[in-house]
C-alpha positions in Angstrom: -95.4 34.5 23.6 -97.8 33.3 26.1 -100.6 30.5 25.9 -104.0 30.4 27.4 -103.7 26.5 27.8 -102.8 25.0 31.0 -100.0 22.5 30.9 -100.5 19.5 32.8 -97.1 17.9 34.0 -97.6 15.3 37.1 -95.2 16.4 39.6 -94.6 15.6 43.2 -93.9 18.7 45.4 -93.4 19.8 48.9 -93.7 23.3 50.5 -93.3 24.8 53.8 -92.2 27.7 55.8 -89.5 28.2 58.4 -90.3 30.8 61.2 -87.7 32.5 63.3 -88.8 34.7 66.2 -86.1 37.0 67.1 -86.9 40.2 65.6 -90.3 39.1 64.5 -91.6 36.4 62.5 -90.0 36.0 59.0 -91.7 33.3 56.8 -89.4 32.0 54.1 -91.0 30.8 51.0 -89.8 27.1 50.1 -90.9 25.0 47.4 -89.4 21.7 46.2 -90.8 19.6 43.1 -89.8 16.9 40.5 -91.2 15.7 37.2 -92.4 13.8 35.7 -93.9 11.8 38.7 -93.3 8.3 37.3 -89.7 8.8 35.8 -88.2 12.1 37.3 -86.0 14.2 34.6 -86.1 17.6 36.5 -85.9 18.6 40.3 -86.7 22.2 41.2 -86.0 24.0 44.5 -87.2 27.6 44.7 -86.4 29.7 48.1 -87.7 33.1 48.6 -86.4 34.8 51.9 -89.1 36.3 53.6 -91.6 35.2 50.7 -94.2 33.8 52.7 -95.9 30.3 52.1 -94.2 28.4 49.6 -96.9 27.3 47.2 -98.0 31.0 47.0 -94.7 32.7 46.7 -92.6 30.1 44.8 -95.0 27.7 43.2 -95.3 30.0 40.2 -91.6 30.3 39.5 -91.2 26.6 39.8 -94.2 26.1 37.2 -92.4 28.3 34.7 -89.1 26.5 35.2 -90.9 23.2 34.4 -92.8 24.8 31.4 -89.6 26.3 29.9 -87.7 22.9 30.4 -90.5 20.9 29.0 -90.6 23.4 25.8 -86.9 22.6 25.1 -86.3 19.3 26.3 -89.6 17.6 27.0 -90.9 16.1 30.2 
């Protein structure tokens, strides 16, 4: 099921893009995070080729991974 509640898990993350100019511009979505901030238990890296900016393209996927991990193992 789904929940209307926001889940707050302190994380440290970095996102960025890599551009190549050969046959045009390709922005790869990259998002890296770990949680919880004070005593990390889980690190997640999401990469989507040609996905655009990391936070927009990969952030939601990383969030879902953290939510599922937290549900079964706890963060």
